[in-house]
N, C-alpha and C positions, 0 to 999 in steps of 0.2 A: 705817230698819231694816225688816226683814220684819215685817209685821203677822201676828199669829196669825189664820189665815183664819176660824176659828170666831167671832172677835170683830168681824168686818166687818159692819156693819149695812146700808150702802148705798154705791153708787158712782154719782156724778153727773158728767156731762160738760158743761162750759160751752164753747160754740163761740166762738172768737175772743177778742180782748183787751177784753171789754166789762164785766168785773167788777173793781172796784178792789181787792177783797180778794184775789182769786186771780191774782196776778202782773201784772194790769193790762196795760200795753203790752208787757210781755215775753212774754206768752202769745199769740204770733201766731196759732197754729192753735187753741189752746184749752187747757183745764185739766181733768185728771181728779182728782176729789176722793173719797178713800176716807174714810168716816166710821165710826168704831167704834160698835157697838150700845150703846144705853143699858141694856139688860138682855139676859141670855142664859140659856138653860136650864141646869140643873145636869147635867153629864154628864162621862164620861171615856171615852177610847178609846186603844187600842194598835194600831199597824199595822206590817206588815213588807213589804219590797219587795226588788227585785233590787239587786245590788251593795252588799249589807250595809246596806240602809236600814231603820232602826228609828225609829219616832216615837211619842211619848206626848203626849197633850193632855188637860187637865182644866179645867173651868170650875165655879165655885161662887159663888152669890149668893143674893139674896132673891127670885129668880124674876120672873115676868112678870104678876103679878096686876094687873088693871085698877084704876085709881084710886089707886095707890100714889103718895104724894108724893115718896118717895125710893127710888131703885133703886141697887144696888151689886153688884159682882161682881169676882172675881179669876180670872185665867186663867194657866195654866202650860203651856208647850210645851217638850219636849225632842226633839231630832232628832240622829241620828248616821247617817252613811253613808260607805261606802268610795269610792264614785264609780266611774266606768267606767275611768279611767286610773290609772296609778301616781301616788302623792302627790296624790290628788284627794279626800281625806277632808274631812269637816266635822263638827264637834260644836257644836251650837247649843242655847242655852237662852234662853227668853224668858218674862218675867213681866209681866203687865199687870193693873192695877187701875183701876176706874172707879167714880166716884160721881156720880149725877145726882139733883138735888133741885130741886123747884119751890118757889121762894121767894115767888111771888105768882102770880095767875092769868095774868099776862103775862110772867113772868120765870122763866128756867130756868138753873141753874148746873151746870156740868159740870167735874169735876176728874179728870184721868187721869194715871197714872204708869206708866212702863215701864222695866224693867231688861233689858238685852240683852247676850249674849256669844256670839261665834261664832269658833271657831278652825278654820282651814282650810288645806289643802295648796295648792301652786302647781305644777301640772304643766308650765306653760310651753308654748312653741310648738316642737314637734319638727320636724326636717328631713325632708321627704317623700322626698328622694333617699336618705337613710339607711334609711328604711322600705322603699323599693322595692328597695334592694340587699340587704335582709335583715339589715342590721347591727343594727337595733333593731326592736322590735315597735311596732305602731300604737298601743298603749296605754302606751308609755314616757313618762317625764317627763324634762325637761331636768336636773332635780336632785331628789334624794329628800329633801333637808332644807330646801328653800325652803318658806316657810310664810307665813301671815298671821293676823291676828286683828282683831276689832272689838268693842269694849266700850263701852257707853253707858248713861246714865241720863237719862230725860226726864220732866219734870213740866209739864203744861199745865193751864190753867184757862180756861173760856169762859162768858161771861154772854150769854144770848140774850134779847132783849126783842122781843115780837111784839104788834102791834096793827093796827087797820085802816088807820092812817095812818103813824105813826112807828115805825120798827124800828131795831134796831142789834145788832151783835155786838161784844162787847169780849173780847179774849183776851190771854193772857200765857203765856210759856213760859220754861223754864230747861233747858238741856241740856249734858251733858258727854260728850265722845266721845274715845276713845283708840283708834288703829288703827295697824297695822303690816303691811307687805307686803314680801316678798322674792321675787324671781323671777329665774331664770337664763335668759339669752337667747343664750348662746354655744354653740359647737360641743360636742356631747356628748363627743367624743373627748378634749377637754382641759378637762372640767368642773372638775377639781380644780386647774387652773392659774388660770383666769380667775375674778375675784370675782363675787359675786352683787349685783345692784342692789337696794338696800333703801331703804324710805322709812318714816318715822315721822310721825304726824299726831296732835296733841293740840289740842283746842279746847273752848272754852266758848261758848255762845250764849244770850243772854237778850233778851227784848223784850216789848213790849206793843203792841197794836193796837186801834183803834176805827174801826168801819165802820158808819155810819148810812145809812139810806135812807128816802125818803118816797114813799108811794103817793098818786097824785092822778089827776084826769081833765083832759084838754085837748080841748075840743070833743066831749065824750062818749067819748073814747078813753082807755083805761087807760094810765098812764105811771108811770115810776119814776125818781126822781133819786137817784143813789148818790154817796157820798163815802167817803173812807178816809184814815187816817193811821196810820203805824207807826214806832216807834222801836225799834231793835235794836242790841245791842252784841255783837261777836264778837271773841274772843281766839284767835288761831291760831298754833300753833308747828309748823312742818313742817321735816323734815330728810331729806336723802338722802345716802347714801354707800355704798361697797362693803363687803361683809361676806363672811367665810368661815364657813360653818356658823352663820349668824345672829349672828356676833360681828363688830363693826366692825373694820376693818383700816385701816392708814395709807395714804398715797398709793400707788397701784399701782406695781409694779416696772416696769422697762423692758420686760419681756415683754408687759405689758398696759397700757402707759401710754396707749394710745388710748382706754381706757375711763375716763380721768380726768374726763370730763364727768359721771360719776356723783357726783363730789364737789361738794357745794354748801356 
């Protein structure tokens, strides 16, 4: 999901596939890691922009006083905009809560939860030849009722242990995602005849990971030995089929039978 920018504490980049925790051999070029802040100042803001953009964000917690064993905060963001093109709207709301507590001089526990919802339009890819002939405007959409949404809830917990020699990160997560997308890719002149391609995606994800490392010296040179293990479970249900006005329809008629590959 989109993170609330005001809650981002740091961004780190690891070059190459050299860290077991962050994708390992799958991160050929590297990995960008966005970490939410452990504490944020109390504040609220409202902003307005072009194309009907309105945004509200507020953060509330126990502040950033030095020496606190526990920090916590909640953040709420609301965003609404019309977009530059027809059917290009989005209405987004995001709620994030984080608790950070030091359980020993070497151990830190972090628990984060996020609720997220975004409902958006789908302008599609319009034909440039129709724009050039003046039949449609450059801000037209292939369909005015195609749309999409993404809703999710995420809970994560992380235990950090730091010392001069032995360190580890232990983490776990649980996430539920539900999303839908409908988009029309056919000729605008017959948009009411051809169905719209729609997809549904519902999934659960849960897992735990343990990533230890040891600092030592070899012939006076600092060295690190890293290891990692992760167990995760994913349950995924995806469907695709044609729809009219976001309502499923049966097998396409002879007029548009060539679109039957939308039926899975």
